[in-house]
N, C-alpha and C positions, 0 to 999 in steps of 0.2 A: 504493500500500500504506500502510495506516495505521501511524503511529509508535507506539512503546510509551509509554504514559502513566506518570506517577509512581505511579498506583494499581497498574498492572501490576507495576512494579518492587517496590513494597511487598509485593504478594502473592507474588512470586517469593521475596523475602527471607523472608517468613513461612513459606512452604513449605520453604525450605532449612533454616530453623531447627527445624522440627518433624518433618521427614521422618525416619522410622526411629528416632525417639527414644522407645523404649519404657521407658527408665530401668531396665534390668535390672542395670546395673553400679553397685554401691555406691561405686565409686571416682570416680564423676562427680557433681559438685555442680551441680544445675540451679537457676538463678535465673529466676523467672517474673514476669510483669507482664501485667495486662490492658491492651491497647493498641489504639488505632485508628490508630496511626502507628508501626509496628514499626521502620522505619528510624531515626527520631529516637530512640526509646526504646532501641534496641540501642546507639547511641552513648553514651547516658547510663548504661547498665548495665555495659557491658563493662569499662571501666577498674577499677571496684571489684571485679568478679569476678576480674580478672587479679591484683589485689592480694591478694585473700582466698585463692585456691586454693593458692599455694605455702606459705602459712602453716598449712595444714591437712593437710599430709602425715602428721603424727603420728597422725591418726585415719583414714588410708587414702584421703584425697582426692588424686587425681592429675590431675584435669581438671575444667574448668568449662564449662557450656553455658548458653545462654539459650533459654527457651521462652516465647513470648508467646501470649496467648489474645485472641481478638477480643471476648470478652465474659466476664462473671463466671460464667456457666453452664459455659463451656468450661474456665475455670480451676478451677472446683469439681471437674470431672471429672478434670483433671490431678492435682490434689491427692489425690483419693480413690484414684486408681490408681497413685500413687507416681511420677508422671512429673515432678513439680516438688518440690523440697526446700524452697526459700526463696522467699518472695514479698514484694515491697515495695509498699505501697499506702497510700492515704489511708483515713480511717475508714469511709466509706460502703461501699466495696468490701471492706475488711478484715473488718468485722463480718459481712457476708454469708458470707465464706469461713470464718470461725470457726463460724458457725451451721450452714452446710450442708455444709462439707467437713471439719469437725473440725480446722481449722488452729489452731496454738497461737501466742499472742503471744510474741515473743522480745525485742524492744526497741522502745521509743518512739524516734522519729527527729526530731531537730531540723532544721528547714530555714530557711535565712536567719537563723540564730540564734534562731528562735522554737520553743519547746516546745509551745505551745498557740495556738489561735486561735478566733475565734467569728464568727458571721454577724451582719450588720446588715440591717435593712429600711430602705430609703432612699426618699425622695420629693424632688421639686423643693422648693427652699427656699420658694417662693411658693405651694406647694400648700396647700389647706385641710385638711390631714391632719396630726394631731399625736400620735396614739397608735395602737397596733395595732388597736383596735376600729374605728377610722375606715376600715380597709381593707375592711369589709363592703360587698359590692356593687361592689368595685373590681377592676382588672386588675393582675396582678403578673408581672413577668418573672423567670424563673429560667434557669439554664444548661442542665442536662441531668440525666436521672435518675441518672447515676453520680456526680454531684457531691455532696460532703459539705457544703461551705460555701454553695453556690449552688443547693441543692435540699433535701436532707434537714434541715439545721438550720433554714432558714427555715420549712419545712413543720411541723416540730416546734413551733416558736415560735408559729405561727398556730393550730395545733390546741390547744396549751396555753391559748391565749387564748379558746378556744371558737369559733373561726371555721372552718366547714367549707370545704373546698377542692374545686374542680372544674377539670379541664383544659378549655381553650377551643380551638376549631378554629383561631382566628386572633386576633391582637390587636384586631381590629375587633369581635369578638363580646363580649357582656356576660354575666357570670355571673347566676345566679338571685339574687333579693334575699336578702341576708344571707350569701351565699357570697363567697369570694375566688376569682376566676378566674385561672388561671395559664397562661402560655405559655412556650415554650422559646426563648431568644435565642442559644443555642449558645456564647457567650463572655461573660466578665464585662464586656468593653468594650461589647459590644452592649447588655447590660443597662443600663449607665449611659447610653448614647446614647438608648435607647428611653425611659427615664425623663425625660431632659432634653428630648427632642423631643415628649413628650406621647403617644407611641405607647401607653404603659402608665402607670398611676398610681404604681406603686412597683416596686422591684426588690429582690432579695435576693442578697447575696454576702458575702465575708469582709471583716473589718475591714482585712486586709492589702490587698485589692483596692481598697477605698475610699481608703486612704492613698496607694496608688500612683496612682490616678486623680487625686486632688487635687494630688499632686506634679507629675504630667506635664501637667496642664491647669489651672494656677492661675487662668486667666481664664474658664474654663467656668462656666456657671450652677451655683450651689452645690447640693449634695445634702445633705439633712438626714436624720439618723437618727431613726426613730420607734420602733424596736424592736431588741432585741439578744438573741441566743441564748446559752445556756450555752457555756462554752469546752470544746473537745475537743482531744486530742493532734493535733499537726500531721500526723504520719504514723506508720506502724508497720511493723516487720519481722515477718513470720510464718514459721513452719516447719510442714511437714505433721505431722499428729498422730502418725504412726508413725515419724518420723525417728529414727535411732539417737541416743539421748541424748548419747553422746560427741561425735557430729558437731554436734549442736545447741549443746552447751556450748562447744565450741571455736569455732564460728561466732560465738557471742556474745562470747567473749573477743577474737577478732580484730577484730570491729567496734568494740568498746569501746576497744581499743588504737589503732585507726586514727584516732580523734578527736584523739589527741595525737602522732601520728606524722607528721612533715613529709613523708615519702615518700608518704603516703596523701592529702595535701592536694589534688592535682589530680584524683584519682579521686573524692574526696568532693564537690568542686565540680561535677564532671560528673554525679554521682549526685543530681540535683535540688537542688543547692546545700546538701547536707547539712553540718551543722556539729557534730554530735555525736549521741550515743545515751544513753538511760537504760534501766535495768532496771526493768520494771514491778513495783511492790510488790503485796502482797496486796490492799491497798485499791484500787490502780489496777485490778487484775484484776476485783475486785467491781464497780467503777464501769463497766468495759467490759461486763460481763454485763448490768448495768442499762441501759446505753446501747443494747446490742444488742436488748433487749426493746422499748425505745422506738422504735428504728428499725423493727423488725418491725411494730409496731402502726401506726406512721406510714404505712408503705408500704401496709398493708392498708386504711387509711382513705382514701387518696387515689389508689390505682392500680387 
């Protein structure tokens, strides 16, 4: 008899988390996340939810639950049908939820002390590539379509430079003349490895990933930056568009207070190494709308 795999266990957990959760009870606060690893993400989300819920009794919250979605389309449906109240995401996923599900930005989230980050386009230090235009006709490694820093931001940077993009069947294939061909490497570490080994000509990921790579592998062949994207917020907390304003306001207060509460420190560390929150200003919200339009146009151009 075959044993149960980790994938089976993850599926069972996801079903357990979602079964019967129609969100008819306004006393339940549901925290959502798009996840391909529900077991790991549940452990990251639960401590902060446990911290938040008791502090929201004054607005009728008695219980907290977690509901994960395997993709952005499923989370969009959950938000539209009121099954999720609060979602934590990076910008690529968040902007889609704002656009398609009517989610509202609540707070910007600091991770590892960083409020913003940007993407870099890197090549081997000895490569004959020195500017973004040199990537025409070359192969680029990105992470996956859901990534902000290792997909959308590099793509926006290339399109802004006038370089069309096309997906390649494999790293051994070549793009049409003048195009940048891209392939998915699945992780930032793979992107760096593929560039160093010459599997691809260039890679795109965040400046934070580059700093980590350099710190962990000081003797590895050097990666040189030939292009940089605009900076975007590190992460964002969203609420569904029709959430009770009193509940949304109290959630904002509790999260802002958590950043300076020693009792919340372990929960914030588990919550993707969160170190603080900021309230988006009117200018920030206008910038988000413009960024959302650019992301939409970028996806239309390359997918």
